[in-house]
C-alpha positions as CSV (number, residue, x, y, z in Angstrom):
1,X,166.6,-100.3,-37.1
2,X,166.5,-102.5,-40.2
3,X,163.1,-103.2,-41.6
4,X,161.8,-106.7,-41.4
5,X,162.2,-108.7,-44.6
6,X,158.9,-110.3,-45.6
7,X,160.1,-111.6,-48.9
8,X,163.5,-113.0,-49.7
9,X,164.4,-114.9,-52.9
10,X,167.9,-116.0,-53.7
11,X,169.0,-117.8,-57.0
12,X,165.4,-118.7,-57.8
13,X,164.2,-120.2,-61.1
14,X,160.5,-119.7,-61.9
15,X,158.4,-122.0,-64.1
16,X,155.1,-121.6,-65.9
17,X,152.2,-123.1,-64.0
18,X,151.3,-126.5,-65.3
19,X,150.1,-130.0,-64.4
20,X,153.2,-131.9,-63.5
21,X,153.4,-135.3,-62.0
22,X,156.3,-134.4,-59.7
23,X,158.9,-131.7,-59.1
24,X,161.3,-133.8,-61.1
25,X,158.9,-133.8,-64.0
26,X,158.5,-130.1,-63.7
27,X,162.3,-129.6,-63.9
28,X,162.5,-131.9,-66.9
29,X,159.3,-130.9,-68.8
30,X,158.5,-127.4,-67.5
31,X,159.1,-124.1,-69.3
32,X,161.4,-122.0,-67.2
33,X,160.5,-118.3,-67.5
34,X,163.0,-116.7,-65.0
35,X,166.3,-117.7,-63.6
36,X,168.8,-116.3,-61.1
37,X,166.1,-114.3,-59.3
38,X,167.3,-112.4,-56.2
39,X,164.7,-110.2,-54.5
40,X,164.1,-108.8,-51.0
41,X,161.0,-106.8,-49.9
42,X,160.6,-105.3,-46.5
43,X,157.6,-104.6,-44.3
44,X,155.6,-101.7,-45.6
45,X,157.3,-101.5,-49.0
46,X,155.4,-100.8,-52.2
47,X,157.0,-102.6,-55.2
48,X,155.9,-102.6,-58.8
49,X,156.6,-105.6,-61.1
50,X,157.0,-104.3,-64.7
51,X,157.5,-106.1,-68.0
52,X,155.8,-107.4,-71.1
53,X,153.1,-110.0,-71.1
54,X,154.8,-113.4,-70.7
55,X,157.9,-112.0,-69.0
56,X,157.2,-113.9,-65.8
57,X,155.5,-111.4,-63.5
58,X,152.4,-113.6,-62.9
59,X,154.5,-116.7,-62.6
60,X,156.6,-115.2,-59.9
61,X,153.5,-114.1,-58.0
62,X,152.2,-117.7,-58.3
63,X,155.5,-119.0,-56.9
64,X,155.2,-116.6,-54.0
65,X,151.7,-117.8,-53.1
66,X,152.7,-121.4,-53.8
67,X,150.5,-122.2,-56.8
68,X,153.8,-123.0,-58.6
69,X,156.3,-124.9,-56.4
70,X,159.8,-123.4,-55.8
71,X,162.3,-126.1,-56.6
72,X,165.4,-124.1,-57.7
73,X,166.9,-121.5,-55.3
74,X,165.8,-120.4,-51.9
75,X,162.7,-118.4,-51.0
76,X,160.9,-117.1,-48.0
77,X,157.6,-115.2,-47.7
78,X,155.9,-114.1,-44.5
79,X,158.0,-116.5,-42.4
80,X,157.4,-119.6,-44.6
81,X,160.2,-121.4,-46.4
82,X,159.0,-122.0,-49.9
83,X,161.4,-124.8,-50.6
84,X,160.3,-126.8,-47.5
85,X,156.6,-125.9,-47.8
86,X,154.3,-129.0,-47.7
87,X,151.0,-129.0,-49.5
88,X,149.1,-129.2,-46.2
89,X,150.8,-125.9,-45.1
90,X,149.8,-123.9,-48.1
91,X,146.5,-122.7,-46.6
92,X,148.4,-121.5,-43.5
93,X,150.8,-119.5,-45.8
94,X,147.8,-117.9,-47.5
95,X,146.5,-116.7,-44.2
96,X,149.7,-114.7,-43.9
97,X,149.5,-113.1,-47.3
98,X,146.7,-111.3,-49.3
99,X,146.1,-112.0,-52.9
100,X,144.3,-109.6,-55.3
101,X,143.4,-111.0,-58.7
102,X,142.3,-109.0,-61.8
103,X,139.2,-111.1,-62.3
104,X,137.9,-110.7,-58.7
105,X,136.9,-114.4,-58.0
106,X,134.0,-113.4,-55.8
107,X,131.2,-115.7,-54.7
108,X,128.4,-114.5,-56.9
109,X,125.6,-116.1,-54.9
110,X,126.5,-114.3,-51.7
111,X,126.4,-110.7,-50.7
112,X,129.4,-108.6,-49.7
113,X,129.2,-109.5,-46.0
114,X,128.8,-113.2,-46.7
115,X,131.7,-113.2,-49.2
116,X,133.9,-112.1,-46.3
117,X,132.2,-114.2,-43.7
118,X,132.8,-117.4,-45.7
119,X,136.5,-116.7,-46.0
120,X,136.9,-116.0,-42.3
121,X,135.1,-119.3,-41.3
122,X,137.2,-121.2,-43.8
123,X,140.4,-119.8,-42.4
124,X,139.7,-120.7,-38.8
125,X,137.9,-117.8,-37.2
126,X,135.5,-119.1,-34.6
127,X,134.0,-116.2,-32.5
128,X,131.1,-114.5,-34.2
129,X,131.8,-111.2,-32.4
130,X,135.4,-111.1,-33.6
131,X,134.3,-112.1,-37.2
132,X,131.8,-109.3,-37.4
133,X,134.1,-106.7,-35.9
134,X,136.9,-107.6,-38.4
135,X,134.5,-107.5,-41.4
136,X,133.3,-104.1,-40.3
137,X,137.0,-103.0,-40.0
138,X,138.0,-104.0,-43.5
139,X,134.8,-102.7,-45.1
140,X,135.4,-99.4,-43.5
141,X,139.0,-99.4,-44.8
142,X,137.9,-99.9,-48.4
143,X,134.8,-97.6,-48.0
144,X,132.2,-100.3,-48.5
145,X,130.6,-100.3,-45.1
146,X,127.3,-99.1,-46.6
147,X,127.3,-101.9,-49.2
148,X,127.6,-105.0,-47.0
149,X,124.2,-106.4,-48.1
150,X,124.7,-105.8,-51.8
151,X,125.3,-108.7,-54.1
152,X,128.5,-108.6,-56.2
153,X,126.6,-107.9,-59.5
154,X,125.1,-104.8,-57.8
155,X,128.6,-103.3,-57.3
156,X,130.7,-101.4,-59.9
157,X,134.0,-102.8,-61.1
158,X,135.9,-100.6,-58.7
159,X,133.7,-101.6,-55.8
160,X,134.1,-105.3,-56.6
161,X,137.9,-104.8,-56.6
162,X,137.6,-103.0,-53.2
163,X,135.8,-106.0,-51.9
164,X,138.6,-108.3,-53.2
165,X,141.1,-106.1,-51.3
166,X,138.9,-106.2,-48.2
167,X,138.9,-110.0,-48.5
168,X,142.7,-110.1,-48.8
169,X,143.1,-108.1,-45.6
170,X,140.9,-110.2,-43.3
171,X,143.7,-112.1,-41.8
172,X,146.0,-109.1,-41.3
173,X,148.6,-110.2,-43.9
174,X,152.2,-109.3,-43.9
175,X,152.3,-109.1,-47.7
176,X,149.7,-108.2,-50.3
177,X,150.3,-109.7,-53.8
178,X,148.3,-107.9,-56.6
179,X,148.3,-109.2,-60.2
180,X,147.2,-106.4,-62.6
181,X,144.6,-105.2,-60.1
182,X,143.6,-102.1,-62.1
183,X,143.6,-103.8,-65.5
184,X,139.8,-103.7,-65.9
185,X,139.2,-100.3,-64.3
186,X,138.7,-96.8,-65.7
187,X,141.5,-94.3,-64.8
188,X,139.5,-92.6,-62.0
189,X,138.6,-95.9,-60.3
190,X,142.1,-97.2,-60.7
191,X,143.5,-94.0,-59.0
192,X,141.2,-94.8,-56.0
193,X,142.5,-98.3,-55.8
194,X,146.1,-97.0,-55.9
195,X,145.4,-94.6,-53.0
196,X,144.0,-97.6,-51.1
197,X,147.2,-99.7,-51.8
198,X,149.4,-96.8,-50.6
199,X,147.4,-96.6,-47.3
200,X,147.8,-100.4,-46.8
201,X,151.6,-100.1,-47.3
202,X,151.7,-97.2,-44.8
203,X,150.0,-99.5,-42.3
204,X,153.0,-101.9,-42.6
205,X,151.8,-104.5,-45.1
206,X,154.2,-104.9,-48.0
207,X,152.4,-104.4,-51.4
208,X,153.8,-106.2,-54.5
209,X,151.9,-105.3,-57.6
210,X,152.3,-106.2,-61.3
211,X,151.0,-103.6,-63.7
212,X,151.3,-102.2,-67.3
213,X,149.7,-98.9,-66.3
214,X,152.4,-96.3,-66.8
215,X,150.0,-93.4,-65.8
216,X,149.6,-94.9,-62.4
217,X,153.3,-95.5,-62.1
218,X,153.9,-91.8,-62.8
219,X,151.3,-90.7,-60.3
220,X,152.4,-93.1,-57.6
221,X,156.2,-93.7,-58.0
222,X,157.7,-96.5,-56.0
223,X,160.4,-99.2,-56.1
224,X,160.2,-101.0,-59.5
225,X,161.5,-104.4,-60.7
226,X,161.7,-104.9,-64.4
227,X,161.2,-108.4,-65.9
228,X,163.1,-108.9,-69.2
229,X,165.2,-111.5,-71.0
230,X,164.5,-114.2,-68.5
231,X,165.5,-112.3,-65.4
232,X,164.7,-109.3,-63.2
233,X,166.5,-106.1,-62.3
234,X,165.7,-103.1,-60.3
235,X,165.1,-99.8,-62.2
236,X,165.1,-96.2,-61.2
237,X,161.6,-95.0,-62.0
238,X,162.5,-91.3,-61.5
239,X,165.3,-91.6,-64.0
240,X,163.3,-93.7,-66.4
241,X,160.2,-91.5,-66.4
242,X,161.9,-88.2,-65.8
243,X,160.2,-87.6,-62.5
């Protein structure tokens, strides 16, 4: 049986994020970083986005989570048509995808539990019992169940990133988008994060991750998309790295 496609892009152009008055102004004034992008990702796939700084990896991720509008080409993620997406529908899209940032973006005045509780209330969860059960589940998955009453500043960098991953999983997303998630971590901590991402993919959530960390790629080979010369192409990591 064919795996369900959770991302499908066809003939897509990607622009840098910017403050544009309208989509027409974006087409006229915006800086296009990628064109002719075709990409499909299936449920449970692990996909690396590789390329130099400025090659369009982050801009593509921003297009997928609708921070940058898609105005050229066709795109679908987690059942949402990115070309037809209305601004009021963006929060509903983001309940179906998880986003992991390099800089964490945690609420520094709330403990681990309340960081997750706030997100769940903001995304429509009502029943206290279900909220607490789900928080317990994701904290167990990322091995933070003993740190639920710690403040973010009391956590190590790796623990803070695990909390970000837990937050991204609260709504049982179909896709997890991660932008350089190990960029600020030491090698041992980064290895633990990679093991966690692999577990998440094995559970059926597609993981799309941008990275420059070649050591991680060698230790955790997966499908890879190279960004270069204003486009993307799939590369054979085993051949490229001699694995």
